C-alpha positions as CSV (number, residue, x, y, z in Angstrom):
1,X,97.8,89.9,61.2
2,X,98.9,92.9,59.1
3,X,97.6,92.2,55.3
4,X,99.6,92.8,52.3
5,X,97.8,92.1,48.6
6,X,99.1,89.8,45.9
7,X,97.6,89.9,42.5
8,X,96.9,87.0,41.0
9,X,96.8,86.8,37.3
10,X,97.9,83.5,36.7
11,X,101.7,83.9,36.2
12,X,103.4,81.1,37.6
13,X,104.0,79.5,41.2
14,X,103.6,82.0,44.0
15,X,102.9,79.7,46.7
16,X,106.5,80.2,48.0
17,X,106.2,83.6,47.9
18,X,102.7,83.3,49.9
19,X,105.1,81.3,52.7
20,X,107.8,83.8,53.1
21,X,105.0,86.8,53.3
22,X,103.3,84.6,56.3
23,X,106.7,83.2,57.8
24,X,106.9,87.1,58.6
25,X,103.6,87.6,60.5
26,X,101.6,88.8,57.4
27,X,98.4,87.9,56.2
28,X,97.6,87.4,52.4
29,X,94.8,88.6,50.5
30,X,94.2,88.2,47.1
31,X,93.4,90.5,44.2
32,X,91.6,88.6,41.9
33,X,90.1,91.5,39.9
34,X,90.6,94.9,38.6
35,X,88.2,96.3,41.2
36,X,90.1,94.8,44.0
37,X,93.4,96.6,43.2
38,X,92.1,100.1,45.0
39,X,91.3,98.2,48.1
40,X,94.9,97.1,48.5
41,X,97.0,99.0,51.6
42,X,99.9,97.4,50.4
43,X,100.2,95.0,46.8
44,X,103.0,92.9,45.7
45,X,102.9,92.3,41.8
46,X,104.5,88.8,41.2
47,X,105.3,86.8,37.8
48,X,107.2,84.0,36.5
49,X,107.5,83.1,32.7
50,X,107.4,84.7,29.5
51,X,106.9,88.5,29.2
52,X,105.0,88.8,26.2
53,X,102.4,85.5,27.7
54,X,102.1,87.2,31.3
55,X,101.5,90.7,30.5
56,X,98.8,89.7,27.5
57,X,96.8,88.0,30.7
58,X,97.5,90.8,32.4
59,X,96.2,93.2,30.4
60,X,93.3,91.1,29.1
61,X,92.1,90.9,33.0
62,X,91.8,94.5,32.6
63,X,94.8,95.5,35.5
64,X,96.5,97.7,33.7
65,X,95.0,101.1,34.3
66,X,94.0,100.3,38.2
67,X,97.9,99.3,39.3
68,X,99.0,102.8,37.3
69,X,96.4,104.1,39.4
70,X,97.4,102.4,42.6
71,X,101.1,103.2,42.0
72,X,100.1,106.8,41.4
73,X,98.0,106.9,44.9
74,X,101.5,106.8,46.6
75,X,100.9,103.4,48.3
76,X,103.5,100.4,48.8
77,X,103.7,99.0,45.8
78,X,106.4,95.6,44.6
79,X,107.6,93.8,41.7
80,X,109.4,90.5,41.7
81,X,110.9,88.7,38.4
82,X,108.1,90.0,35.6
83,X,106.7,92.0,38.0
84,X,109.9,94.2,37.3
85,X,109.9,93.9,33.9
86,X,106.1,95.1,33.3
87,X,106.9,98.5,35.2
88,X,109.4,98.9,32.0
89,X,108.1,100.2,28.5
90,X,108.6,96.5,26.8
91,X,110.9,93.5,25.8
92,X,112.5,91.9,23.3
93,X,111.0,88.6,24.5
94,X,107.7,90.0,22.7
95,X,107.9,93.2,21.0
96,X,104.6,93.8,20.4
97,X,103.5,93.4,23.7
98,X,103.4,96.8,26.0
99,X,105.1,97.1,29.6
100,X,103.0,99.7,31.9
101,X,105.8,102.3,31.2
102,X,106.3,103.4,34.7
103,X,110.0,103.1,34.5
104,X,111.8,104.0,31.3
105,X,113.3,101.4,29.8
106,X,113.5,98.1,27.6
107,X,114.4,94.7,28.5
108,X,117.0,92.9,26.0
109,X,118.2,89.4,26.2
110,X,121.1,88.2,27.2
111,X,123.9,87.4,24.8
112,X,125.0,83.9,24.9
113,X,128.1,84.1,23.2
114,X,130.1,83.7,26.7
115,X,127.8,82.5,28.9
116,X,124.9,80.2,29.8
117,X,121.2,81.3,29.3
118,X,118.9,81.8,31.0
119,X,121.0,83.6,33.7
120,X,120.3,80.6,36.6
121,X,121.7,81.2,39.9
122,X,122.5,83.6,42.6
123,X,124.0,86.7,42.0
124,X,124.7,90.4,43.7
125,X,122.1,93.4,43.7
126,X,124.4,96.1,44.9
127,X,123.8,99.9,45.4
128,X,127.0,100.8,47.1
129,X,129.2,102.0,44.2
130,X,125.8,103.2,41.6
131,X,123.9,106.2,43.6
132,X,125.9,108.5,45.9
133,X,122.6,109.0,47.4
134,X,122.8,105.5,48.9
135,X,126.4,104.9,49.9
136,X,126.2,103.3,53.5
137,X,122.9,102.9,53.5
138,X,120.8,99.9,52.7
139,X,118.2,100.2,50.5
140,X,115.0,98.1,51.3
141,X,117.0,95.7,53.2
142,X,119.6,95.0,50.5
143,X,123.2,94.4,51.4
144,X,126.3,94.4,49.3
145,X,127.2,91.2,51.2
146,X,124.4,89.4,49.9
147,X,123.7,87.2,47.0
148,X,120.1,86.8,45.5
149,X,118.3,84.2,43.1
150,X,117.8,84.7,39.9
151,X,116.5,83.2,37.3
152,X,115.9,85.0,33.5
153,X,116.9,85.5,30.4
154,X,115.8,88.9,29.6
155,X,117.6,92.2,31.4
156,X,117.2,95.7,31.9
157,X,120.6,96.7,30.4
158,X,122.1,99.2,33.3
159,X,123.5,102.7,31.8
160,X,124.8,104.8,34.7
161,X,122.8,107.8,35.3
162,X,119.8,107.1,33.1
163,X,117.5,105.3,35.7
164,X,119.1,107.9,38.8
165,X,118.1,111.0,36.9
166,X,114.7,110.4,37.3
167,X,115.5,109.6,41.3
168,X,115.2,106.1,40.7
169,X,118.1,104.0,43.3
170,X,119.3,101.2,41.7
171,X,121.0,98.0,42.5
172,X,122.8,96.1,39.9
173,X,124.2,92.6,39.1
174,X,126.7,91.4,36.4
175,X,126.5,88.5,34.1
176,X,130.1,88.2,32.3
177,X,130.6,91.8,30.7
178,X,127.1,92.5,31.0
179,X,126.0,94.5,34.1
180,X,121.9,94.9,34.6
181,X,119.4,96.2,37.0
182,X,119.1,93.4,40.1
183,X,116.4,96.1,41.8
184,X,115.0,99.7,41.3
185,X,113.3,101.7,44.2
186,X,111.5,105.0,44.3
187,X,109.4,106.2,46.7
188,X,106.3,104.2,47.4
189,X,108.0,101.0,44.6
190,X,109.9,98.6,45.0
191,X,110.6,96.4,42.2
192,X,113.4,93.1,42.0
193,X,114.4,91.1,39.2
194,X,115.6,88.5,41.5
195,X,113.3,86.4,43.6
196,X,113.4,87.4,47.9
197,X,111.2,84.3,48.7
198,X,113.6,82.3,47.1
199,X,116.7,83.9,48.0
200,X,117.1,82.3,51.8
201,X,117.4,84.7,54.6
202,X,118.8,87.9,52.1
203,X,115.7,88.0,50.3
204,X,113.8,87.7,53.6
205,X,115.3,90.6,55.0
206,X,114.3,92.6,51.6
207,X,110.4,91.4,52.2
208,X,110.4,92.5,55.7
209,X,111.9,95.6,54.6
210,X,108.8,96.3,51.9
211,X,106.4,95.0,54.8
212,X,107.7,97.2,57.0
213,X,108.0,100.0,55.3
214,X,111.9,100.7,56.0
215,X,113.2,101.9,52.7
216,X,116.7,103.6,53.8
217,X,118.5,102.6,56.9
218,X,122.4,102.6,58.0
219,X,124.3,99.6,57.0
220,X,126.3,97.8,59.6
221,X,130.0,100.1,60.2
222,X,131.8,96.7,58.4
223,X,129.3,96.7,55.3
224,X,128.9,100.3,54.5
225,X,132.1,100.7,52.2
226,X,131.6,96.5,51.3
227,X,131.0,95.8,47.5
228,X,131.0,91.6,47.1
229,X,132.4,90.3,44.3
230,X,130.1,90.6,41.5
231,X,128.8,88.2,39.0
232,X,126.8,84.3,39.1
233,X,128.4,82.3,41.9
234,X,128.8,78.7,41.4
235,X,125.3,76.7,42.9
236,X,125.6,73.5,44.7
237,X,122.5,71.6,45.4
238,X,121.5,68.8,47.2
239,X,119.3,66.3,45.3
240,X,116.7,63.7,47.2
241,X,115.8,60.9,45.4
242,X,112.2,59.7,46.8
243,X,110.4,56.8,46.5
244,X,107.9,54.4,48.9
245,X,109.5,51.8,50.8
246,X,108.3,48.3,51.5
247,X,105.7,49.8,54.3
248,X,104.1,52.4,51.7
249,X,106.1,55.4,53.6
250,X,108.1,58.2,51.3
251,X,111.6,58.0,52.1
252,X,114.8,59.2,50.6
253,X,117.2,56.9,49.0
254,X,120.1,56.4,46.9
255,X,121.8,53.3,45.0
256,X,124.4,51.9,43.1
257,X,123.8,52.8,39.2
258,X,120.0,52.7,40.7
259,X,119.6,50.0,42.8
260,X,118.2,51.3,45.7
261,X,117.6,48.2,47.4
262,X,120.1,47.1,50.3
263,X,122.5,44.1,49.5
264,X,122.0,42.4,52.5
265,X,119.3,41.4,55.0
266,X,115.8,41.9,53.8
267,X,116.5,43.8,50.5
268,X,114.5,46.7,51.7
269,X,114.9,49.8,49.6
270,X,117.6,51.9,51.4
271,X,116.2,54.4,54.0
272,X,118.4,57.7,54.2
273,X,115.6,59.8,56.0
274,X,112.6,61.6,55.7
275,X,112.2,64.3,52.7
276,X,111.0,67.2,54.0
277,X,113.6,66.8,57.1
278,X,116.2,66.6,54.8
279,X,115.2,69.6,52.6
280,X,115.2,71.6,55.7
281,X,118.6,70.2,56.9
282,X,120.8,71.6,53.7
283,X,118.5,74.6,53.4
284,X,120.6,75.4,57.0
285,X,123.5,74.0,55.5
286,X,123.4,76.8,52.9
287,X,122.3,74.7,49.6
288,X,121.7,76.8,46.6
289,X,118.8,74.6,45.6
290,X,117.1,71.5,46.4
291,X,115.7,68.9,43.9
292,X,113.4,66.2,44.5
293,X,113.5,63.4,42.3
294,X,110.3,61.0,42.9
295,X,111.6,57.6,41.6
296,X,108.8,55.5,43.1
297,X,106.6,54.4,39.7
298,X,103.1,55.4,40.4
299,X,100.3,52.9,40.8
300,X,97.9,55.1,39.3
301,X,98.9,58.6,38.0
302,X,101.1,61.3,39.1
303,X,97.7,63.3,39.5
304,X,97.1,61.2,42.5
305,X,100.2,61.4,43.7
306,X,99.0,63.6,47.1
307,X,102.1,62.2,49.4
308,X,104.5,64.0,47.0
309,X,102.4,67.3,46.7
310,X,102.1,67.6,50.4
311,X,106.1,67.0,50.7
312,X,106.5,70.0,48.1
313,X,103.9,72.1,50.5
314,X,105.3,71.3,53.8
315,X,109.0,71.8,52.1
316,X,108.4,75.1,50.3
317,X,106.9,76.5,54.0
318,X,110.0,76.6,55.7
319,X,113.1,76.1,52.6
320,X,113.2,79.5,50.7
321,X,115.3,78.4,47.9
322,X,114.0,77.2,45.0
323,X,112.3,73.7,44.7
324,X,112.7,71.4,41.4
325,X,110.9,68.1,41.6
326,X,110.8,65.0,38.8
327,X,108.9,61.9,37.8
328,X,106.0,61.4,36.0
329,X,105.2,64.7,34.3
330,X,103.9,63.7,31.2
331,X,100.7,63.1,29.1
332,X,98.8,60.5,31.5
333,X,95.6,58.7,31.2
334,X,93.6,59.0,34.0
335,X,91.7,55.8,34.2
336,X,89.1,57.7,36.8
337,X,88.0,60.2,34.5
338,X,89.1,58.2,31.4
339,X,90.8,60.9,29.7
340,X,94.2,61.7,28.9
341,X,95.8,64.5,31.4
342,X,98.3,66.9,29.7
343,X,101.7,67.4,31.3
344,X,101.3,71.2,31.7
345,X,97.9,70.4,34.2
346,X,100.5,68.1,36.2
347,X,103.2,70.5,36.0
348,X,100.9,73.0,37.4
349,X,100.0,71.0,40.0
350,X,103.2,71.0,41.3
351,X,103.8,74.8,41.2
352,X,101.1,75.2,43.0
353,X,102.3,73.1,45.6
354,X,105.6,74.9,45.9
355,X,107.7,73.9,42.4
356,X,109.9,76.4,41.0
357,X,111.0,74.3,38.1
358,X,110.0,70.6,36.6
359,X,112.4,67.6,35.7
360,X,111.5,65.7,32.9
361,X,113.7,62.3,32.0
362,X,112.5,59.5,29.9
363,X,109.6,61.4,28.3
364,X,112.3,64.0,27.0
365,X,114.1,61.0,25.1
366,X,110.7,60.0,23.4
367,X,110.0,63.8,22.3
368,X,113.9,64.2,21.2
369,X,113.6,61.0,19.0
370,X,110.3,62.1,17.6
371,X,111.9,65.5,16.6
372,X,114.8,64.2,14.9
373,X,112.7,61.5,12.6
374,X,110.1,64.4,11.8
375,X,113.3,66.2,10.4
376,X,113.6,68.6,13.5
377,X,110.3,69.7,13.5
378,X,108.7,71.1,16.7
379,X,105.0,70.1,17.0
380,X,104.4,72.7,20.0
381,X,102.7,69.9,21.6
382,X,105.6,67.7,23.9
383,X,105.3,68.6,27.7
384,X,108.7,70.8,27.1
385,X,107.3,72.9,24.8
386,X,103.9,73.2,26.6
387,X,105.2,74.0,29.8
388,X,107.7,76.1,28.9
389,X,105.4,78.1,26.7
390,X,103.2,78.4,29.9
391,X,106.5,79.3,32.6
392,X,109.2,80.1,31.2
393,X,112.1,78.0,29.8
394,X,113.9,78.4,33.3
395,X,110.4,76.4,34.6
396,X,111.7,73.3,32.8
397,X,115.2,70.6,33.4
398,X,115.4,68.3,31.6
399,X,117.1,64.8,33.3
400,X,119.6,63.1,31.0
401,X,120.9,59.8,31.9
402,X,123.7,58.9,29.7
403,X,126.3,55.8,29.3
404,X,129.5,54.8,28.4
405,X,129.6,53.0,24.7
406,X,132.7,52.0,23.8
407,X,133.7,52.3,20.0
408,X,137.0,51.5,18.5
409,X,137.1,54.3,16.3
410,X,134.5,57.4,15.2
411,X,133.8,55.2,12.1
412,X,132.1,52.8,14.0
413,X,128.7,54.3,14.8
414,X,126.8,57.7,13.6
415,X,127.0,59.2,17.1
416,X,128.9,62.0,18.5
417,X,132.0,60.6,19.5
418,X,135.0,61.2,21.6
419,X,138.7,60.0,22.5
420,X,138.4,59.2,26.1
421,X,141.8,59.2,28.3
422,X,139.7,56.1,29.7
423,X,140.1,53.3,27.1
424,X,137.6,50.4,27.6
425,X,137.5,46.8,28.1
426,X,139.3,46.4,24.5
427,X,141.7,49.5,24.6
428,X,139.1,51.6,22.9
429,X,140.2,54.5,22.8
430,X,136.6,56.1,21.7
431,X,133.1,56.1,23.0
432,X,129.6,57.7,23.0
433,X,127.4,58.4,25.6
434,X,123.9,56.6,25.1
435,X,120.7,58.0,26.4
436,X,118.5,55.9,28.7
437,X,115.2,55.8,30.1
438,X,112.8,54.5,32.7
439,X,115.5,54.8,35.3
440,X,118.4,53.6,33.3
441,X,116.8,50.2,32.7
442,X,116.3,50.6,28.6
443,X,119.3,52.3,26.6
444,X,118.3,53.8,23.5
445,X,119.9,54.1,19.7
446,X,120.1,58.4,20.3
447,X,123.4,59.8,21.9
448,X,123.4,62.8,24.8
449,X,124.6,65.6,22.3
450,X,121.3,64.7,19.6
451,X,119.3,64.8,23.3
452,X,120.4,67.8,24.9
453,X,120.6,69.5,21.4
454,X,117.0,68.7,20.7
455,X,115.6,69.5,24.5
456,X,116.8,72.9,24.4
457,X,115.7,73.7,20.6
458,X,112.2,72.3,22.6
459,X,112.7,75.0,25.2
460,X,114.2,73.4,28.1
461,X,116.0,75.8,30.1
462,X,118.6,73.6,32.1
463,X,119.9,70.2,32.0
464,X,120.4,68.2,35.0
465,X,123.7,66.0,33.8
466,X,123.6,62.4,35.1
467,X,125.9,59.5,34.5
468,X,125.0,56.3,35.0
469,X,128.6,54.9,34.8
470,X,129.5,57.2,37.3
471,X,126.4,57.0,40.0
472,X,126.7,56.1,43.5
473,X,131.0,55.4,42.7
474,X,131.8,58.7,44.8
475,X,134.5,58.7,42.7
476,X,133.5,62.1,41.2
477,X,132.0,63.8,38.0
478,X,132.1,62.8,34.5
479,X,134.4,65.6,32.9
480,X,134.6,64.1,29.8
481,X,130.9,64.1,29.7
482,X,130.4,67.4,31.0
483,X,132.6,69.2,28.6
484,X,130.8,67.8,25.5
485,X,127.4,68.2,26.4
486,X,128.3,72.0,27.4
487,X,130.2,72.5,24.7
488,X,127.1,71.5,22.8
489,X,123.8,73.6,23.8
490,X,123.7,77.6,25.5
491,X,121.6,76.8,28.5
492,X,122.9,75.9,31.6
493,X,124.0,72.8,32.7
494,X,124.3,70.9,36.2
495,X,127.2,68.4,37.2
496,X,125.4,65.0,38.5
497,X,126.5,60.9,39.4
498,X,130.0,60.5,41.4
499,X,130.5,63.4,43.6
500,X,132.0,62.1,46.9
501,X,134.2,64.8,48.7
502,X,134.6,68.4,48.1
503,X,137.2,67.9,46.1
504,X,135.0,66.5,43.6
505,X,133.1,69.5,43.5
506,X,136.5,71.9,43.2
507,X,137.3,69.7,40.4
508,X,134.4,69.9,37.9
509,X,134.2,74.1,38.8
510,X,137.4,74.5,37.8
511,X,138.8,71.9,34.8
512,X,135.1,72.8,33.2
513,X,132.5,75.5,32.9
514,X,129.2,73.8,34.2
515,X,127.1,76.0,35.9
516,X,126.4,74.2,38.8
517,X,127.1,70.8,40.2
518,X,124.7,68.2,42.4
519,X,125.6,65.8,45.2
520,X,123.3,63.2,47.2
521,X,124.7,60.6,48.9
522,X,128.0,61.8,50.6
523,X,125.0,64.3,51.9
524,X,122.5,62.2,52.7
525,X,125.7,59.9,54.9
526,X,126.3,62.8,56.8
527,X,130.1,62.5,55.1
528,X,130.2,66.0,54.1
529,X,127.8,69.1,55.2
530,X,127.3,71.5,51.9
531,X,128.4,74.0,54.3
532,X,131.9,72.3,54.4
533,X,131.6,71.7,50.7
534,X,131.0,75.6,50.2
535,X,134.2,76.5,52.5
536,X,136.2,74.3,50.6
537,X,135.6,76.1,47.3
538,X,135.7,79.4,49.0
539,X,139.3,78.6,50.6
540,X,140.0,77.5,46.5
541,X,138.8,81.0,45.4
542,X,135.7,80.0,43.5
543,X,132.7,82.5,43.8
544,X,130.2,80.7,46.2
545,X,127.3,81.8,48.1
546,X,127.9,82.3,51.6
547,X,125.2,81.3,54.4
548,X,123.2,83.9,56.2
549,X,121.1,83.1,59.6
550,X,117.4,84.2,58.9
551,X,116.5,87.2,61.3
């Protein structure tokens, strides 16, 4: 098979990139030392996480001059995410660390006065209106009708003509009022802020064009003057609760308020399918992300959880959208070695197996309690902080499991209360949301606003907002809970628990400013497909990513 070289400098999960390249019929060889760079005929520089952390590792390993020399040689070079950022002069994320300076410009942080940061989700990379030389043509497979997956807090602001005057072709995206660089190409160089390996068929098309050296080709006639509506789409996420059944097999299950056993017969664990097959099914239906929540109680430690790691490996080989894994990501004692295994080490195992994000649940509640008890002091040692520092905030999701507690007035509790349109059993007009741990089995004296503000301060990049009262009810999302959490944080929030039909997704997107919404049982039982939900949302004028066939 033809070969492409990947530069491995320990800058995040690249398993899915390898899978995508191999799916396209190419073999991967690793650049593991600066001396290997000159041997490459095609070179890809991936990267995920903090600009300063990645570029410092890159520089300390001695790669700066060999990579610059490789680019100057005219051989094909592609950079992805931090691989794009590295080619610019620097970033506000760490002003003291320089970039390679191959492309003029610096990265700035998105303003969060009107939108969530990080910028996570599917957005455009549109060249059609920016460059007279590219009109009517596809640059490395980029198309104006496609959306691509982005996950970042810093971007290069687009200033018309600045890069073009030096011969660069630029594809842009828009987030709120800010227009930024989504991809840049010139001669032998293509760099993308988005992740093509996580952008479904559209991303595979870009990778294929780079590997085959197809820099420019005419767009189909119906797309030659098309411009996709710019901006971030609303994400639809398929969630798979995975646990071991009584026979020892991992199955997708779903319960009512976290009870996953059948109500009749032998009281067996509810089996709704095999995890890998279900994930592939939702990917084929157009799911924007797939989340695995491992709800099995670990008999040993997560580092011995080989079946779940294998599920990630198999899924990432055929599912080219982001994968999140939750369950057991915490500091853990390993009885075999008699040592404490840090949460970062466990997360790294998941990332190396194909996960893009890890979801932290009960451990986040404990960390938040300690945060407030210490006077809001950050230790730098929590799972959230260590994983975020190494892989970036966008790699850390905090899964929140709150439940309603009714009170007669705000003075009845020190917690954050709201006036509710759904009075309690004694007519109470106010409520607060208590956080729970251990799958909802234990309630803590911590409210949901306290939790989400604490984990945001620790470096979490996203909130997965469940609701015990709504879970398994198919009655719609808890809009009051969602509004209160969105008002409390700047990071993206995923609505979860209660979805029973497409109308519930439309309602949560129309009546709140939530960033994404998640469905489980309605998809597992075959009552709705992801594609049907998106068609309903599109019909209501909501911007969602369309499905593209792989070619």
